C-alpha positions as CSV (number, residue, x, y, z in Angstrom):
1,M,112.3,143.6,179.2
2,T,109.8,141.9,177.0
3,R,109.2,138.2,177.9
4,T,109.9,135.7,175.1
5,K,106.6,134.1,174.1
6,R,106.3,130.3,174.2
7,V,104.6,127.9,171.8
8,L,104.0,124.2,172.4
9,S,103.9,122.4,169.1
10,I,102.5,118.9,168.9
11,A,103.9,117.3,165.8
12,T,103.7,113.6,164.8
13,L,105.2,114.7,161.5
14,F,108.8,115.4,162.7
15,P,112.3,114.0,162.1
16,N,113.9,111.6,164.5
17,A,117.0,109.4,164.6
18,H,115.4,106.5,162.8
19,T,113.5,108.6,160.1
20,P,115.7,111.8,159.8
21,R,113.9,113.1,156.7
22,F,110.4,112.5,158.0
23,G,108.7,115.9,158.3
24,T,111.9,117.9,157.8
25,F,109.8,120.9,156.5
26,V,108.0,121.0,159.9
27,A,111.4,121.1,161.7
28,R,112.8,123.8,159.4
29,Q,109.7,126.0,160.0
30,L,109.9,125.7,163.8
31,E,113.7,126.1,163.8
32,A,113.3,129.3,161.7
33,L,110.7,130.6,164.2
34,A,113.0,129.9,167.2
35,K,115.9,131.6,165.5
36,R,114.0,134.9,165.4
37,G,114.1,135.1,169.2
38,D,110.6,136.4,169.9
39,W,109.1,132.9,170.2
40,D,110.6,130.0,172.2
41,V,109.6,126.7,170.6
42,T,109.0,123.4,172.4
43,V,108.0,120.4,170.3
44,V,106.3,117.3,171.6
45,N,106.8,114.6,168.9
46,P,104.7,111.6,170.0
47,I,106.1,108.3,168.6
48,G,103.6,105.5,168.2
49,V,104.9,102.1,169.1
50,P,102.8,98.8,169.3
51,P,102.7,96.9,172.6
52,I,105.1,94.5,171.0
53,A,107.6,96.5,168.9
54,F,108.9,94.4,166.1
55,G,109.9,94.9,162.4
56,K,109.9,98.5,161.4
57,Y,108.7,99.6,164.9
58,K,111.7,98.3,166.8
59,P,114.2,101.0,165.7
60,L,111.4,103.6,165.9
61,A,111.0,102.8,169.6
62,A,114.7,103.4,170.1
63,A,114.4,106.8,168.4
64,A,112.1,108.2,171.2
65,V,114.9,110.4,172.5
66,D,114.5,113.9,173.9
67,G,116.9,116.7,173.1
68,E,117.8,120.2,172.1
69,E,117.8,120.3,168.3
70,N,118.8,123.4,166.3
71,G,117.4,125.8,168.9
72,V,114.2,123.7,169.5
73,C,113.5,121.7,172.6
74,V,112.1,118.3,171.5
75,F,110.3,115.7,173.6
76,R,109.5,112.3,172.1
77,P,107.1,110.4,174.4
78,K,106.0,107.0,173.2
79,F,102.3,106.2,172.9
80,T,100.6,102.9,172.3
81,L,99.9,102.4,168.7
82,I,97.5,99.7,167.3
83,P,98.6,99.3,163.7
84,N,95.9,99.6,161.0
85,V,92.9,99.8,163.4
86,G,94.0,102.4,166.0
87,A,93.6,105.4,163.8
88,R,90.2,106.4,165.2
89,I,91.6,106.7,168.7
90,N,95.1,108.0,168.1
91,S,94.2,111.6,168.9
92,S,92.8,110.7,172.3
93,V,95.6,108.3,173.1
94,I,98.2,110.9,172.2
95,A,96.5,113.7,174.2
96,R,96.1,111.6,177.4
97,K,99.7,110.3,177.1
98,I,101.4,113.7,176.8
99,L,99.1,115.7,179.1
100,P,101.2,115.0,182.3
101,L,104.4,116.0,180.5
102,V,102.8,119.1,179.0
103,Q,101.3,120.2,182.4
104,Q,104.8,119.8,184.0
105,L,106.4,121.9,181.3
106,H,103.7,124.5,181.5
107,A,104.1,124.7,185.3
108,E,107.8,125.2,185.0
109,N,107.6,127.9,182.3
110,P,104.1,128.7,181.0
111,F,103.2,128.4,177.3
112,D,101.3,131.1,175.5
113,L,99.9,128.9,172.7
114,V,99.4,125.3,171.7
115,D,100.0,124.4,168.1
116,A,99.4,121.4,165.9
117,Q,101.5,120.8,162.7
118,F,99.2,118.3,161.0
119,F,95.4,118.2,161.3
120,Y,95.0,114.5,162.2
121,P,95.8,113.1,164.6
122,D,97.7,116.2,165.9
123,G,94.8,118.7,165.7
124,P,92.2,117.1,168.0
125,A,95.0,116.3,170.5
126,A,96.2,119.9,170.5
127,A,92.7,121.3,170.8
128,W,92.1,119.2,173.9
129,I,95.4,120.0,175.4
130,A,94.9,123.7,174.9
131,G,91.5,123.4,176.6
132,E,93.1,121.7,179.6
133,L,95.7,124.4,179.9
134,G,93.3,127.3,179.1
135,L,95.4,128.5,176.1
136,P,94.6,129.5,172.5
137,C,95.2,126.9,169.9
138,S,96.3,126.8,166.2
139,I,96.1,123.9,163.8
140,K,97.8,123.7,160.5
141,A,96.6,121.7,157.5
142,R,99.1,120.6,154.9
143,G,97.2,118.6,152.3
144,S,96.8,114.9,152.8
145,D,95.4,115.4,156.3
146,I,92.4,117.1,154.6
147,S,92.2,115.0,151.4
148,F,92.7,111.7,153.1
149,W,91.5,112.0,156.8
150,G,88.9,114.5,155.9
151,T,87.0,111.9,153.9
152,R,86.9,109.4,156.8
153,G,83.9,109.9,158.9
154,F,85.5,109.2,162.3
155,A,88.5,111.5,161.6
156,R,86.4,114.3,160.0
157,E,84.2,114.5,163.0
158,Q,87.1,114.9,165.3
159,M,88.8,117.4,163.0
160,L,85.7,119.6,162.7
161,E,85.3,119.6,166.5
162,A,88.9,120.6,166.8
163,A,88.5,123.3,164.2
164,E,85.6,124.8,166.2
165,R,87.6,124.8,169.4
166,A,90.8,126.2,167.8
167,T,91.5,129.9,167.9
168,G,93.0,129.9,164.4
169,L,93.7,127.6,161.5
170,L,96.5,127.5,158.9
171,A,96.5,126.2,155.3
172,V,99.5,125.9,153.0
173,S,97.5,127.2,150.0
174,Q,94.4,129.1,149.1
175,A,93.1,126.0,147.5
176,L,93.5,124.0,150.7
177,A,91.7,126.7,152.6
178,R,88.7,126.2,150.3
179,D,88.9,122.4,150.8
180,M,88.9,122.9,154.5
181,A,85.8,125.1,154.3
182,D,84.1,122.6,152.0
183,I,84.2,119.9,154.7
184,G,82.8,122.3,157.2
185,M,85.7,124.1,158.8
186,P,85.1,127.8,159.6
187,Y,86.6,129.8,156.7
188,S,86.9,132.9,158.8
189,K,89.5,131.2,161.0
190,I,91.8,130.2,158.2
191,T,95.0,132.0,157.3
192,V,97.1,130.9,154.3
193,H,100.7,130.2,155.3
194,Y,102.9,129.2,152.5
195,T,105.9,126.9,152.9
196,G,109.4,128.1,153.4
197,L,112.6,127.3,151.5
198,D,116.3,127.0,152.2
199,R,117.5,129.6,149.7
200,D,121.2,128.8,150.3
201,R,120.6,125.2,149.3
202,F,118.0,125.4,146.6
203,R,119.2,127.6,143.8
204,P,120.2,127.1,140.2
205,L,123.4,125.1,139.8
206,D,124.4,125.6,136.2
207,H,128.1,124.9,136.0
208,T,129.6,122.8,133.2
209,G,129.6,119.1,133.8
210,L,126.9,119.1,136.4
211,R,125.0,116.2,135.0
212,L,128.2,114.2,134.4
213,H,129.2,114.8,138.0
214,L,125.8,113.7,139.2
215,G,126.0,110.6,137.1
216,K,129.3,109.6,138.7
217,T,127.8,110.3,142.2
218,L,124.8,108.1,141.5
219,G,126.6,105.5,139.4
220,I,124.3,106.2,136.4
221,D,125.4,107.0,132.9
222,L,123.9,110.5,132.4
223,H,124.5,112.2,129.1
224,E,124.4,116.0,128.8
225,G,122.4,115.9,125.6
226,K,119.7,113.5,126.6
227,P,116.5,114.3,128.5
228,L,116.6,113.8,132.3
229,F,113.5,114.0,134.5
230,V,113.1,113.7,138.2
231,S,110.1,113.0,140.4
232,V,110.4,113.9,144.1
233,G,107.9,112.5,146.6
234,G,106.8,109.5,148.6
235,L,106.2,106.5,146.5
236,I,102.5,106.3,147.1
237,E,99.7,106.0,144.6
238,R,98.4,109.5,144.8
239,K,101.7,111.1,143.8
240,G,101.4,109.8,140.2
241,Q,104.9,108.5,139.5
242,D,103.2,105.8,137.4
243,L,102.2,108.5,135.0
244,A,105.8,109.7,134.7
245,I,107.0,106.2,134.1
246,G,104.3,105.7,131.5
247,A,105.3,108.9,129.8
248,L,108.9,107.8,129.7
249,A,108.0,104.8,127.5
250,S,107.2,107.2,124.6
251,M,110.6,109.0,125.0
252,P,113.3,106.5,124.2
253,D,116.3,108.7,125.0
254,A,115.0,110.0,128.4
255,R,115.8,108.9,131.9
256,L,113.7,109.3,135.1
257,L,115.1,109.6,138.6
258,L,112.6,108.7,141.4
259,V,113.5,110.3,144.7
260,G,111.6,109.0,147.7
261,T,110.5,105.8,149.3
262,G,107.1,104.2,150.0
263,P,104.8,101.3,149.6
264,D,104.2,101.8,145.9
265,E,107.8,101.0,145.0
266,R,107.2,97.4,144.0
267,H,104.2,98.3,141.8
268,L,106.3,101.1,140.1
269,R,109.2,98.7,139.5
270,N,106.8,96.2,137.9
271,L,105.3,98.9,135.8
272,A,108.8,99.9,134.5
273,N,109.5,96.3,133.7
274,D,106.2,95.8,131.9
275,L,106.9,99.0,129.8
276,R,110.5,97.9,129.2
277,V,112.0,101.0,130.7
278,T,113.7,99.4,133.7
279,D,117.1,100.5,132.5
280,R,115.9,104.2,132.3
281,V,114.0,104.5,135.6
282,H,116.2,104.8,138.6
283,F,115.0,104.4,142.2
284,L,117.2,106.6,144.3
285,G,115.3,106.2,147.6
286,S,115.9,109.0,150.2
287,V,118.8,111.2,149.2
288,D,120.9,113.6,151.2
289,H,119.5,117.2,151.3
290,D,122.8,118.5,149.8
291,L,122.4,116.1,146.8
292,L,118.8,117.0,146.0
293,P,119.5,120.5,144.6
294,V,122.1,118.9,142.3
295,I,119.5,116.4,141.1
296,L,116.9,119.1,140.5
297,S,119.3,121.5,138.8
298,A,120.6,118.8,136.5
299,S,117.1,117.7,135.3
300,N,115.0,119.1,132.5
301,A,111.8,119.0,134.7
302,M,110.4,117.8,137.9
303,V,107.3,115.6,137.3
304,L,104.8,115.1,140.0
305,P,101.2,114.7,138.7
306,S,99.6,114.1,142.1
307,A,95.9,113.3,142.7
308,S,95.9,115.6,145.7
309,E,98.3,118.1,147.3
310,G,98.4,121.1,149.6
311,L,101.3,123.0,148.0
312,A,104.1,120.5,147.6
313,N,107.5,121.5,148.9
314,A,109.0,119.6,146.0
315,W,107.3,122.0,143.6
316,V,108.9,125.0,145.3
317,E,112.3,123.4,145.6
318,A,112.4,122.5,141.9
319,L,111.5,125.9,140.8
320,A,114.1,127.5,143.1
321,C,116.7,125.4,141.4
322,G,115.6,126.7,138.0
323,T,113.8,123.5,137.0
324,P,110.3,123.8,135.6
325,I,107.6,121.5,136.9
326,V,105.0,119.2,135.3
327,I,102.1,118.9,137.8
328,S,98.4,118.2,138.0
329,D,95.7,120.7,138.9
330,A,95.9,119.7,142.5
331,G,95.9,121.9,145.6
332,G,97.8,125.2,145.2
333,A,99.1,124.4,141.7
334,R,97.6,127.5,140.1
335,E,99.0,129.6,142.9
336,L,102.5,128.6,141.9
337,V,102.3,127.9,138.1
338,T,101.2,131.4,137.0
339,G,103.1,131.6,133.7
340,P,105.0,129.5,131.2
341,D,108.4,129.8,133.0
342,A,107.1,127.6,135.8
343,G,106.2,124.7,133.6
344,F,102.8,123.0,133.0
345,I,99.7,122.1,134.8
346,T,98.4,119.0,133.0
347,E,95.7,116.4,133.1
348,R,96.5,113.2,134.9
349,T,97.0,111.0,131.9
350,V,100.1,109.5,130.4
351,E,99.6,111.3,127.1
352,A,99.2,114.7,128.7
353,V,102.2,114.3,131.0
354,A,104.3,113.1,128.2
355,A,103.3,116.1,126.0
356,A,104.3,118.5,128.8
357,M,107.6,116.8,129.3
358,R,108.4,116.9,125.5
359,A,107.4,120.6,125.4
360,L,109.9,121.5,128.1
361,I,112.6,119.6,126.2
362,G,111.8,121.4,123.0
363,N,111.5,124.8,124.5
364,P,113.2,125.0,127.9
365,P,112.6,128.2,129.9
366,D,115.5,130.3,131.2
367,K,116.7,128.9,134.5
368,Q,116.9,132.3,136.2
369,A,113.3,133.1,135.1
370,V,112.1,129.8,136.5
371,A,113.9,130.4,139.8
372,A,112.3,133.9,140.1
373,V,108.9,132.1,140.3
374,A,109.9,130.9,143.8
375,S,111.6,134.1,144.9
376,R,108.9,134.8,147.6
377,F,109.6,131.6,149.4
378,S,112.1,131.4,152.3
379,W,112.2,130.1,155.8
380,A,112.8,133.7,157.1
381,N,109.6,134.9,155.4
382,N,107.7,131.8,156.6
383,A,108.8,132.3,160.2
384,A,108.0,136.1,160.2
385,E,104.5,135.3,158.9
386,L,104.0,132.6,161.5
387,A,105.2,134.8,164.4
388,A,102.8,137.6,163.3
389,Y,99.9,135.1,163.1
390,Y,100.8,133.6,166.6
391,D,100.9,137.2,168.0
392,R,97.4,137.8,166.7
393,L,96.1,134.6,168.3
394,I,97.4,135.3,171.8
395,T,96.1,138.9,171.8
396,A,92.7,138.2,170.2
C-alpha cells in the first residue's frame, strides 16, 4: 500500500477564529490538496502577539487554538511580535518558536516536504526549518510579498537566501515569476501556480430581481436600470479604490460598493465626502462568502486598479460570476484579460478608469462569455497541479 505523503505548511496568512476571512484562499488551496488523499496536510499558523496583548491583539491571542479544520490539521503557536519594528526578525522568531513543535510532529509521523504559503516572513522560516529536518522546501509568492517586502533590503536579503536554499518556488502568475527573477531569485526554480476557485459558489446569477434582492439584503436602494459597480479588496492605498471613487463622481446615476476593510477606509470616506458622492459609495466591510457572488453578479463591473498584484483572486471570482473587470496593468492582468469579454486593462488615472466603466455600461459583454474566461480555474485543478509539483520536489 502506498504511504500518504505529508507536507508541513507554514502559513502566517491563514484564517482563525478572530479573522475568519484572512487568507481564506490559502486554506481553500490546502483543503483541496488534503481532499485528494495523496497528500496529508499539516499547517502551522504562527500568530504574532505582543508581550502585552491589548487592543486588536487581545482577541487575536485568544484565537491561537489548534484543531482539525476541513481535513487539515492546524496548529497555532503564538510568537512574540514587536509591532512596527519587529518585521526584520519575524522570520527568525517564528522559526525558533515553532521548531520544537515541528520536530515533535516529524518524529511522530515524518513529513516529506516543508512549504511556505507567503514569501515573507514565512519563506525564510520554512527554509530554515526544512534545513533542520533535512527535507526539501517550497516557497510560494503571491504578489505583495514580492512588491512590498522585496523592496526592503533586510527582507529581500532573507528572501533571496531562502530562495537559494529552497528546492522549488511557486508564483501565482507569469508576471510575478518575472518580478521574482528581477530581484535575484533563480528563475529556473519557479513554477507558475494559478489560484483556484469555488465553482459551485462563483458562477453567473442572472435571475430576475437579483439587484432588488441584494438591495434589500444590504439596506441600499439599488435600481435595476442604474449602473452598479463593486470593488473587492483590502482598503489599502495600492488597491486603487480612490480611483474608482473619483470615477464615480463623473457618473451621477452610478453606485459603488466597496467590499473589504483596511487602514485606508477613513481616507476613502473623506474622499467620497469631498467629491460629494457619499450617498453613492457604500462601505460594506467584510461580507459573507455566500453573499459575495450575489454582489458580483449584480454589478456591471468589478473595479480594482491596483498599483501591484500577483493575480488577484477577486479578478477571477468576478469573471466567474459573469462580471467584467476594470483593472490596471499589474501582475498577471494580461494573463487573464485576453479579450474584450473580460473587461479592460486601464491606466491608473481617474479619467481612464471612468472611461472603462462607462464603456462596460454602454456595451456590456455576455455574462456567459465573461464566465468562460475563468473556466480554467478551480480548486480541484489547483490542487492537482500542486500535488504534481510537490511530487517532483520530493523525487528530485
